[in-house]
N, C-alpha and C positions, 0 to 999 in steps of 0.2 A: 502302419504306425505302431510303434511298440507300446506295450502297456505302461512302461515307465514314463514315456512322454505324455500319455493320457493322464496318468496319475499326477504328474507335475503340473500339467495344465489345469487340472481340476483344483489342485491345491493352490495354485497361483490365483485362480478365479475366486476361490473362497477367501483368501487373504485380502485381495483387492476389494471384494464385496463387503467384507467386515470393516475394512478401513473406511470405505465410502459411507457405510451405514453409521459408523460411530461419528464421523464428521457431520453428517446430516442431522443426526440426533443432537449433537452439541449445538449446532447452529439454530435448530428449531426446537429448542428445549421447551417443555410445557411451562405454563405460567407459574407453576409452583417453584420452578427453578429460576427465579428472578435474579438470584445472586450471580449466577453464571453470566447472564446477559448484562448485568450492571458492571461486572469486571471487564467484559469485552467492550462495553460502551466507554468506560473510563479510559481504557487503553487506546481506543479509537480517537477519543477526544484529545488525548495527549499527543497523538501523532498529528492530528489536525493542527494543534497549536504550534508544533515544531515546523510544519509545512508553512503556516502563516508567517512565522518568524523568518524563515528562509526566503519566502516570497518578498516580504517587506525589505529585507536586506538587499536582495537582488534589485528590486525596484529603486531603492535609494541609490545603489551603485550605478544603475543605468541612467537615472535622472542626473546624477552628478556628472557622469561622463558626457551626457547630452549638453548640459550647461557649459562644460569646458569646451566642447567642440563648437558650440554657437559663439562663445566668447572669442575663440581663436578665429573663426570666420569673420566676425565683426572687426577684429583687429586687422586682419589681412585686407579687408575691404577699405578700411580707413587709411591704410598706408599706400 
């Protein structure tokens, strides 16, 4: 193996390790950095609200479609 490949592999490992460390540090910030966690919590809550709205819309759509199908079946049975 050439020394260039070894050097590039070591450099890639260093970069990946630094990125993983930074991410871990940001996710598990000490309690003195409550601001970071509050920001992430608010973003997460906003995404949950969007998902709830989409779920409610989908549920309403499915319910309406079900009612229409039941109504059509009742009309077919009556005729």
